[in-house]
Structures are given as structure tokens and as C-alpha cells.
N, C-alpha and C positions, 0 to 999 in steps of 0.2 A: 108142498114146497120141497124141492129136491135140495140135497146138501151142496150142490154145485151152483146154485143161483141165489140171488138176494133180491128182495123186493123192497124198494124204498120209494115212497110217494108215487106209486103206480108205475114205476120204471123198473124194468128187469135188466139187471146187469149180471152177467155171469162172472164167476170168480176169476176165470181165465182172462177175460177182458180187462178187469180192474188191475190184475197183476201186470199186464202188458202196458197199460196206461201209466201206472205208477213207476214201472221200471224205465219207461221212456222219459218221464218227467225227471226222474233222478239223473239220468244220463245228461239231459239237456241242462239241468242246473249245475251239474259237475263241470261240464264243458264251459258254460258261461262263467262260472266262478273261477276256473283256472285261467281263462283268457283275461279276466278283469283283475286278478290278483297279481299278475306279473307284468309291470309296465315295460320291462325290457323286451317282452315278447312283441311289442308293437313299435318300439323306438330303441335304436341302438345307442344314441347319444342324447345328452340333455338338450333341451331346446335352446336356441340362441337367446342370449340375454337381451331383453328389451327394456330400455330405460332412457330417460332424458339425459343426453350428454351435452357438455358445453366446452368451450375452449378453456384450456388450463394455461395460465401464464408461466413463463420460465422462472426458475428459482435456483439459487445456489444450494448445494447439498453438502452435508458433512460426510466425507468418505471415511471408512474405517482406517486406522493407522496402517494396517497391513491387509492385503486382499484376503478375504475369507476363502476357504477351500473351494466353495461352490462358485466363487467369482472367476476362477481360472480353469476349473476342471468340470467337464460335462458329467463324468462319472460321479464326482463328489456332489454335484447338484442333484442328480437322479437319486443318489443314496439318501441325501438329506430330505428330499421331498418324500421319498418312500417311508422314511422314519416318521413323517408327519401324516401318513395315510393319504398321500397325494395332495395335501393342502400346501398352497404356495401363494405368493403375491407376484403378480405380473404387472409391470408398468408399460404403458404404450408410449410411443414417440412418433413424430413425423418421420416419414421414410428418409428424408434427406438430413435429419438431425443427427448429431454425434451422440453416442451413448454417455449417460451421466457418469458411469464408472471410469470413463476415459478422461473426462474434462472437469468433473466436480460441479458441473452446471446442468441442471435439468431443464432442457430447452422447452419452450412453449409447445403445447400439444393441441393441434386443432381438433375440433369436434369430429371432423371427418375421419381423422386418423384413429380416433377412439372407436368409432363405428366400424371401421375396417378391422380394427383389433378384435372386436367382438365377433365379427364374421370369421376371422382367423381361428379364434378359440373354438367356435362351434364346428368348424371344419376338422378340428383335431379332437373332438369329443371332450373338450374341457368345459366343465360346468362352472358357471360364475356363482359364487356363494354370496358375495357382496361387492358392490361397486363403490370405490372411493372417489367420488366426483371431483373433489378438490385436488386430487393428485393425478387423475387420469390413470388410475390403477385399479386392479380388482383382486379380491381374495378369491382364489379358484381351487377347484379340486380336479386334478388331471390324472389321466392314466399313465402307466409306466412308459417311458420313452418320449412323451410329448414335450417335456422341458428341453431336451436336447434339440429337437427339431424347431421349436418355437424360439429358442434363444438366438438362433441364426437369422430369424426373420427381421427385415428392415423396420417393421412396425413395433418391435419389442425393444424397450430401453433396458430393462433388467428383469430377471426372475430370481426370487429367493424363496427358500422354504419358510413356512409359517414360523414367526418368531413369538416367543413368549416373554412377557415382562412380569416379573414377580415383585410386588411391592412389599417392603419390609414393614415391620411393626412401627407405628408412629413414634414409639419411645426411643427408637434407634436413630432418629434424626431424619428419616426419609418420609 
């Protein structure tokens, strides 16, 4: 038996043949692993949110005593959302309805407007993290610049950065 061949179960495999096969298998596994490990390689945006939507009735809302910086400034809105790593809340409205921040009334939102809102978000690479069905709003994660564009759309009632509520110790009365 020569030093360059190997005999197993009456098969003769040369050392050179096995090195080529193993090298080829390693390259194939490496390529398959790379393609499967990076989802952005196959999709640039999150998929469109799919969920059951329903008509949301109109309700009065409490407006803050003074407009918040992001209520009046696109730059302040972008900065606030960036501080929250792109997380925000976006509320939908019917295209012909007034914005709640202008009236203090959140007009009824038809299910069709919410569906169109989800199409709008997908078109701007905005991922829906959670859907608040009772409000016709969604917790989203958006890329930089998306809030400025979306805020001007007739389907958007309002956009605000993710808000945090901190509960105090129960001994303090809250």
C-alpha cells in the first residue's frame, strides 16, 4: 500500500481526492452559512405587518399643556426618535380627518386606513414592533429620516418617540 492512497471497505481513495472533496465541502458550507446568517442579505426592509385590524371609534384626547418639541419640529422629532434607537409610536387616521393635535379629538379610524398605514410603513422600511388595535396605532422602529416623511402623510395622525413611564414605590402614594 502506498503512502498516497487509503483503502477502506475495498474502496480506494487517494489522499489528493479526499482533500479536494473536503475543501469543496467546507467552501459550500461556508457559503451556505454566510447566506443564511445574514437576513439583510435577502431583504432590505422588515416584512409588512400582517394582523387583524378593525374600525377604531373616535375619542377625545388630552393634549399636553404646551406643545412638546417634537410636536412642532421635524428635527426635534428625528432627534428624539434617534435617542430611542428608532422606536416610536405612530397613529393612523382617515385621510380626510383632522389631526388630533390640532383638535383635541382623535377621529374614528376605519380599518381600511389602518391597512393603508401598514402599507405606508412597509414602503418606508418601518418595522412594526407591536400593534395597538384599540388605538389604531403601532409601536414601530424606523430608520433615520422616516419620521419626517411619514409625519406629512395624510394617513398619519401623530408620531412621537417611545415614552417611558416610571412607577414610584407604593409607599410614596403612587
